[in-house]
C-alpha positions in Angstrom: 32.2 -67.6 22.6 31.6 -71.1 23.8 32.7 -71.8 27.2 35.1 -74.4 28.1 35.4 -73.2 26.1 37.9 -71.5 27.4 40.2 -73.1 27.9 38.4 -74.6 25.8 38.2 -71.5 23.8 41.6 -71.8 22.4 41.0 -75.4 21.4 37.7 -74.7 19.6 37.1 -75.5 15.9 37.2 -73.4 12.8 36.0 -74.0 9.3 38.9 -74.3 6.9 39.8 -76.2 3.8 43.1 -77.3 5.6 46.2 -75.5 6.6 49.3 -75.0 4.5 52.2 -77.2 5.5 54.5 -74.2 5.4 52.6 -72.5 8.3 54.6 -71.8 11.4 53.5 -72.9 14.9 52.6 -69.2 15.7 50.4 -69.0 12.5 48.6 -72.2 13.3 47.8 -71.2 16.9 46.7 -67.8 15.7 44.4 -69.4 13.1 42.8 -71.6 15.8 42.3 -68.6 18.0 40.7 -66.5 15.2 38.2 -69.1 14.3 34.7 -68.1 13.0 32.3 -68.2 15.9 28.8 -67.0 16.9 28.4 -63.5 18.2 26.6 -64.9 21.1 25.7 -68.3 22.7 23.1 -69.4 25.2 23.5 -73.0 26.5 23.0 -75.6 29.1 25.8 -77.9 30.2 26.6 -80.6 32.7 29.8 -81.1 34.7 30.6 -84.6 36.0 33.4 -85.0 38.5 34.8 -88.5 39.0 37.3 -89.2 41.8 40.0 -91.9 42.1 37.5 -94.4 43.4 35.1 -93.9 40.5 32.5 -91.9 42.6 30.7 -89.3 40.5 29.2 -85.9 41.3 27.0 -84.2 38.6 26.4 -80.5 38.3 24.2 -78.6 35.9 24.9 -75.2 34.6 23.5 -72.4 32.5 25.8 -70.2 30.4 25.7 -67.1 28.2 28.5 -65.7 26.2 28.9 -62.9 23.6 31.5 -60.6 22.0 31.4 -56.8 22.2 34.1 -54.7 20.5 36.7 -57.4 20.7 35.9 -58.4 24.3 34.6 -61.9 24.8 32.3 -62.0 27.9 30.7 -65.1 29.5 28.8 -66.1 32.6 28.3 -69.6 34.0 25.7 -70.2 36.7 25.2 -73.4 38.6 21.6 -74.6 38.7 22.1 -78.0 40.4 22.7 -79.5 43.0 21.4 -77.4 45.8 24.8 -76.9 47.5 26.2 -75.0 44.5 22.9 -73.5 43.1 23.3 -69.8 42.4 27.1 -69.8 42.3 28.1 -67.8 39.2 31.4 -67.1 37.4 32.1 -64.3 34.9 35.1 -64.0 32.5 36.1 -61.1 30.2 38.8 -62.0 27.6 40.5 -59.2 25.6 41.2 -60.1 21.9 44.4 -58.1 21.4 46.4 -60.1 24.0 47.6 -57.0 25.8 45.5 -57.6 29.0 45.0 -60.5 31.3 41.4 -61.8 31.6 39.2 -60.3 34.2 37.3 -62.8 36.3 34.7 -62.7 39.1 32.8 -65.3 41.1 29.6 -64.9 43.1 29.2 -67.1 46.2 25.6 -67.2 47.5 26.6 -68.3 51.0 28.7 -65.1 51.3 26.2 -63.0 49.3 29.1 -61.2 47.6 30.9 -61.0 44.3 34.7 -61.7 44.6 37.2 -60.8 41.9 39.6 -63.6 41.0 43.2 -62.3 41.6 46.0 -63.2 39.3 47.4 -65.4 42.0 44.1 -67.3 42.3 43.6 -68.1 38.6 45.5 -71.4 38.9 43.1 -72.6 41.6 40.5 -75.3 40.9 37.1 -74.1 39.6 34.5 -75.3 42.0 36.4 -78.5 42.8 36.7 -79.5 39.2 39.9 -80.4 37.3 39.6 -77.1 35.4 41.3 -74.1 36.8 40.0 -70.5 36.4 42.8 -70.0 33.9 41.5 -73.0 31.9 38.2 -71.3 31.5 39.7 -68.2 30.1 40.6 -67.3 26.5 44.3 -67.5 26.1 45.8 -65.3 23.4 48.5 -67.1 21.4 50.8 -64.0 21.7 51.2 -64.9 25.4 53.2 -68.0 24.5 56.1 -69.0 22.2 55.1 -72.0 20.0 57.0 -74.7 18.2 56.0 -77.7 16.1 57.6 -80.8 17.8 56.0 -83.6 15.7 52.9 -85.0 14.0 50.5 -87.8 15.0 47.1 -89.2 14.0 44.2 -89.0 16.5 41.1 -90.9 15.5 42.2 -90.8 11.9 43.0 -87.1 11.8 46.6 -86.0 11.1 47.7 -83.5 13.7 50.5 -81.1 14.4 51.9 -81.5 17.9 52.7 -78.0 19.1 54.5 -77.1 22.3 53.6 -73.7 23.9 55.7 -72.1 26.6 54.5 -69.0 28.4 56.4 -65.8 27.9 55.6 -65.0 31.6 57.4 -67.1 34.2 54.6 -66.5 36.7 52.1 -68.7 34.9 50.3 -71.7 36.3 51.9 -74.1 33.7 55.4 -74.5 32.6 54.2 -75.5 29.1 51.3 -77.1 27.2 51.4 -79.5 24.3 48.5 -79.4 21.8 47.4 -81.8 19.1 45.9 -79.6 16.3 44.0 -81.2 13.4 45.5 -80.2 10.1 42.2 -80.7 8.3 40.0 -78.8 10.6 42.4 -76.5 12.5 41.0 -77.5 15.8 42.5 -78.9 19.0 41.8 -82.5 19.7 44.0 -82.9 22.8 46.1 -80.8 25.2 48.6 -81.7 27.9 49.3 -79.4 30.8 52.6 -79.5 32.6 53.1 -78.2 36.2 55.8 -75.7 37.2 58.3 -78.5 37.8 57.8 -79.8 34.3 55.8 -82.9 35.2 52.6 -83.8 33.3 49.7 -82.6 35.4 46.5 -82.7 33.3 45.2 -83.9 29.9 42.3 -82.3 28.1 40.6 -84.5 25.5 37.9 -83.5 23.0 35.2 -86.1 23.1 32.7 -84.7 20.7 32.2 -81.8 18.2 28.9 -80.7 16.7 27.7 -78.3 14.0 25.5 -75.6 15.5 24.0 -72.9 13.2 26.8 -73.5 10.7 29.6 -73.4 13.3 31.6 -76.4 14.3 31.8 -76.5 18.1 33.4 -78.5 20.7 30.5 -79.9 22.8 32.1 -82.5 25.1 35.5 -82.5 26.8 37.3 -84.3 29.5 40.0 -82.9 31.7 41.9 -85.6 33.6 44.3 -84.8 36.4 46.9 -87.6 36.1 48.6 -86.7 39.4 45.4 -87.0 41.4 43.6 -89.6 39.3 40.6 -87.3 39.1 38.6 -86.2 36.0 36.0 -83.7 35.0 33.7 -84.0 31.9 32.0 -80.9 30.5 29.1 -81.6 28.1 26.8 -79.2 26.3 23.2 -79.9 26.0 21.0 -77.3 24.2 22.9 -74.5 22.4 21.4 -71.4 20.8 23.7 -69.3 18.6 23.5 -65.6 17.6 20.6 -64.7 19.8 20.5 -61.1 21.0 22.1 -60.7 24.5 22.4 -57.2 25.9 25.9 -56.2 26.9 24.6 -55.1 30.3 23.8 -58.8 31.0 27.5 -59.2 31.9 27.8 -57.4 35.1 28.4 -58.1 38.8 24.7 -57.4 39.4 23.8 -60.2 37.0 26.1 -62.5 38.9 24.3 -61.8 42.2 20.8 -61.8 40.7 21.2 -64.8 38.5 20.6 -65.4 34.8 
């Protein structure tokens, strides 16, 4: 599954002839979640962090992801610059929604793999505007959904869907997503903090067809409270190549891709 996916994952595109107007919010979000996708992806991507004064930092990463028996597994490894090189992150998402994602990070300076606790999943991922939670695959069953309006984005008619977590201990009080009616994909998402204030806005900047799959390839996460933003952009992408399941282990995190 494509990263930043992750969070990005629940915003990714599906092929569809359009959705029936009679669909409920739950059905729409489930259709988005169950999109056709490659069995595996190998890719390179860049992460550009821009602070409130317009200063940029660029990071380059390698990524692999694949699905095995309903479990989506992915690894991101930083390749540049030198101060983050070798840092790796792994996420396992469970398709039935009954379990929270498992996440690990390898920090070369400490030479150890650390498991991300449930309390830490709301923390920033490597100083970016994405949290660990944002990089995970969020099952629609974890939220209650409601259609609260419609709006056009770049000429596409969208449902506006409010999603509220069924668990009071989550990082966000709610999210609001703009879902294209034609393509059944998310074009924008707002994240609200635990006090109900707008915290971040995720915007899809580019989609691209890869091996017959329509994929999100460029996103921006903007923290409106800190005036900071992070862009994630995919470069080369290879779909449906053979990736052994034993590639997704703590040993791989420490050894490198």
